N, C-alpha and C positions, 0 to 999 in steps of 0.2 A: 602153332603146330600144323594147322591146315595148310598154311603157305609153304612150310617146309616139305610137307607131304606132296603138295602139288609140284614143287620144283624137283623133288627127288624122283617123281614119276617119269621124268624125261630120260632117266638112265644116265646120271652123271657120275663121274669118278669122284673120289673123296675131295680132291682139291677144288674141283669145279662146284660141287655142292656146297662145301664150306665157304667158298668165295662169295656166293650169293648172299651170305649173311655175315660178311667179314666185320661189319660195323656193329653187329648185334652182340657179339660175344668176344671181348678182347682177351689177350693173353694166350691165344692158341694160334697155331699155324692153320691155314685153310685146310690142309690135309687132315689135321687132327680134329678140326671142327666138323668136317664132313664125316669122318669115321664115327665121331660121337653121335651125330644125327642118325646114321645108319643103325647104330646099336639101339638108340632110343626108339626108332621106328620099327625095329626088328626086321630090317630088309637086308638083302645081300649087297655087299659092296660091288660096284661096277669097276672092272679093270680099266685102267686109263686108256688103253688102245681101243676099247669098245665104248668110250665115253661119247655120248651124243653131241656134246659141245666141242671138246678139244681134240678128240681122236688121238690122244696120247701125248700131246704137247706138254701137258702139265708134268709129266715125269722126265722131261728132257732138260730141265733146268740145270742140273749138274753138267750135262753134256754141252749146253750152250756156254756155260762159264768156262769149261775146258777149251772149247774152240776159240772163245774170245781171248782168253789169256795166252793162247798159243800165238795169236797175232800181235797182241799187245807187248809181248816180251821182246819184240824187235825194237821197241821204243823206250826211251828214257822218259819217265813221267812220275809225278807225285800225286796227281788227282785224276779222277775219271768219272764218267757217267755212262750208264747203260740205257739203251733204248731198243725197242724191237718192232718189227713189222709183223702184223697178224693178218692171216687170210681173211678176206672180206666176208666169206661165208660164216666164219666163226664170229665175227663182229656182229653180223645180222642175227645170228642165233642168240648171242649174248643179250642183245636188246630185247629179244622176245621173252626172256625169262628174268630179266633184271628186277631186283627189288629195291626198296628204299635203303637197304643195308649192303648192297652189292659193291664190290670193287671189280675193276676190269682185269681180264687175264693179262693184258699188256702190263698193267701196273704191278701185278704179282711177279711176273717174269723179270721185269726191270729191277724190282726190289730184291728178289731172292738171288738173282745172278750177281747183283752188286754186293750183297752180303758175302757170298762165297769168295768173290775176288778180293774184297777187303780183308777177309780172314787169311787167305793164302798169301797174298802179296804184301800186305801191310800198307797198301795205298788207300787213299780215302775217296769216298764219293763226294763230288762237288757239284751242286746244282747251279752255281752261278757262273763259274769260269773254269771248267775242267781242262786239263791238258789234253785228254783224249776222250772222245765220245765213241763208244762201240755200239753199232747198230746190228742187231741180230735179225736175219730173215728166217723166220721160223718155218716157212714153207719149204726151204731148201737147205736148211742147216748151214747157212753161209753168214759171214760177218763182214762188215765194212767199218773202217775206222775213219773218223774225222779228227785230225790232229790239229790242235791249236798252233798257229804260226808263232815263231819267235820274232820279236821286234827288237832291233838294236839301234839306239840313238847314238849319234856322234857328230863330229864336224870334219869336213874334208877340205884340203887345199889342192888346187889343180896347178901343177908346176910347169906345165908345157901347154903351148897353144896347139890347136888342131884336133882336139878330141872333144866330142860332145859329152854332155852330162849323162845321158841315158842311151841305151841301144837305139840306133837309128836304122830301122828296117828299110830295105830297098823300096823305093817308091813305085817300082814297076811290079815286082813279084810279091811284095809284102812279107818278105822273110823266107819264101820258099827256095829261092836261089835261081838266078837267071844270068844270061850273058851280060846284061847291063851292070850287074853287081859282081861280075866274075864268079857267079855261083856261090857267093858267100851269104846271101840273104840280107845283107845290111850294107849301108853306105860307108861306114867307117870300121876299120879293123878292130878298134877297141873304144871303150868309153869309161868315164868315171865309174859308172854303175858296175861294169864288168870287172874293172880292176879291183874294186872293193869287194864285190860279191864272190869272186873266184875262191878265195881262201875260206870265206864264211860258209859257203855251200859245202865245201869239203869238210870243215871242222864239225859242222852241225849235221852232216849227212842229210842235207835237205834236197828236195827234188827241184824246187823252183824258187825264184825270188822276185820281189818288186822293190823298186827304189823310189823313195819319197823325199824330194828335196824341198828346202825352204826357198822357193824360187829357183832360177837357173841362170847361168852365165852363157854367153855365146861361145861358139866353138873357138873363136880366136881370142878369147878373153881369159886371163889368168885369174884364179881365185886364191888370194894370198891372205896375209894377216892372221886372224883367228879362225879362218875357215868358215865354210857354209854348213849350217845344220842340216842333217839328213836323218832319215829312219830307213833301215834296211829290213824288209819283211822276208823271212825265210819260211817257205811253206813245206809242210809235211816233214819236219825235222825229226830225225831219229835220236839226236842228242839235244839236250836242253840246257846243260850245265857246263858251259865252256868258259874257261878263264879269259875274260875279254881283254885283259892286259896282254896275254900271250897272242890272242887273235890280232890285236892291234899291231903287234910287232911283226906277225906273219904277213898281214896285209901290206904294211909299209915296206917290207922286204921285197914282196912280189911286185909292188907298184913303184919301186924305188925310182926317183927322178921324174915321175909322172904325177902320182897322186900320193897324198899323205893324210892319214886319218888320226884323230885324237879324241879324247873324252868319251870313249865308248862306254855305254851302259845299257842295261836292259830297259826296254820301254814297253808300252802297251798299245793296243789297237786304237784306243781313244786318243792317244797322243798324235796319231798320224793327221787327223783332221785339224787338231790344234796347231800342229806344225805348219800346215798349208794355209791356215787362216791367220796366223800370227803376223803382226806388222813389224818387219825387220827394217830398221834404219840402216842404210849402207853408206860406206865411204869408198869412193872410186879415185883412182889415179889415172889421168888421161894425158897422153902425149899428143899434142896437136901441132898442125902445120898450117900457117896462114900466109897470105900475101896481102899486098896493098899497104896503105898508109894509115889505116884506122888505129884507134887507141885501144889496144887489147886490154890494158889494165882497167879502163873505164867500163868496157863491155863486161868484163868479169864481175866487177863491183856492182854493176846494174842488175845482175842476176841474183845476188845474195839476198836470201829471205823472200824471194819473189815466187808467186804462183805462176805456173805455166800450164798451157792447154796442149795436150798431145793427142792428135788423131792417131789411130792405129798405124804404126810404121809401115811403109810400103814393103819392106823386106819380110814382114810377117803377116801381111794382110791376107795371104792365101790360106792361112790357118788360124787366124784370130778374128774375132768379131770386130766389125767396123764401128768404132765409137770414140768419143773424145773423153780423155781422162785428165782431171786436174791434179797436179802434183806440186809440192812445194820444194824449192831448192833451199835447204836449211842453211848451207854454207858453201862457199866456193872461193878458192884463192889460188893465186899463182905460186908454185913452189920453185920453179926454175924458168928462166927465159933467156934466149939468145937468138939473135937475128930474127928469123921467121919461124922459130920453134919455141914451144913452151910446154912445161909439165904443170898441169893444174890438178887440184884436189877438190872433189865434189862430195858434199854430204847431202843426200837426197832421201825423200820419202820412198817407202816401198813401192815398187811398180813403176819407177821412173825409167824411161828409155834414155840412157846417157848419150849414146851415139847421136841420137836425134836431137838431144838438147844442144849438142855442139853444132851439128850440121844444119839443123832446121828441117831436113827431109823435104825439101821443096815446099816449104810453107805448112807442113803438117804439124810442126811443133812451133808454138808462138808463146812468148818470144824465144828465140834461140841465141846462142852466142854468136853465130854467123850473122844473124839479123842485126843484133846490137853493135857488132863490130863493123858492119857495112860491107863485108866481103866474104868470100867462101873460106871456111875453115874445115880442114880435114882431120879425121881421127887416125893417128898413126898406130897407137897402141892403147888398149884399155885394160886395166886391172881392177879387180875388186880387192880392197885391202882391209875391209872390216865389215862384218855383218853382226849387228847388235839386235837384241830383242828388247823393245821398249817396255819398261816397267818390270822386268824380271831378270835381274842380274845373275841368278842362279840357274837359269834356263830350265826350270821345272815346268815344262810345257803344259 
């Protein structure tokens, strides 16, 4: 009783008084507990606005819930979490009077606002992975929403040459817009990323996106066959429940003749890292041109099942770390041959530089088809025709 009397002497409102002993007497709200203490001590109740600790914040809970719901109604969601920012002075005062039975004012506001929103909206509080986190700034009666991104997994085919996988910002202005890039801010008019994201951003009413691919192909390379796995991350989406079959159709209509997507499904943040670290075996079709009198069949056969050493290619050395990578050529065979041209098919480990496997890149890839053939071989066309995920035929990343 003496401890209660001591705390009550600070001039606390019922909520703040009761909160200092929240763990002592269960089954009551802090306000009810404080009221009971005032009656027991035969002291007058302190109006919330005159409370030494909260200066009226304790009676603003319904108002906070109202403000938060007003913002949240712009979004589609099933779960949420409430957080709040408390003035530093209140936090310091709280430490001065806390007891072994106290709970913080922050915890009370988070909980009580959450209860109100649950009751009115029918949505649930989720402490693990909420669709929306609402942060209340109690000093200014403002709220900020942190909306969980939507992640969409799929596979894409790139049907034309000359477009990069992702947005390629201007190397001069870094996206601002300048004379060098004709004030567009990027080096290429469109990309696989933009062609896929255009409709997705619209359908989900999202503000921004990020594109995560399982590797990438060069600008002049087609991505055919079963397509390359990707995850599209949509940030601050107002919609979360879009029929992905319809989205797939809309994307394919918008990007017709350039990019085609398939197998769209919802994914999670954790799958992004798994996608990037997964080892995808790839199959390539390469059209080559060669001169001289070497034995091309023997050179191709000599690469089958062989390990090669590839120093970072000269064409990407300005943006990739200089190192030597060992890769295995799982299979390689000639599909067509005539005069000084051939089409070969290569099955290689993830991370193999196929162009350099053919040309040798001035000795940076050893051995290469050119080296084994004994004369220069050029790559005329390169297509990726299959991307597989070793050990997981269902692609549950």
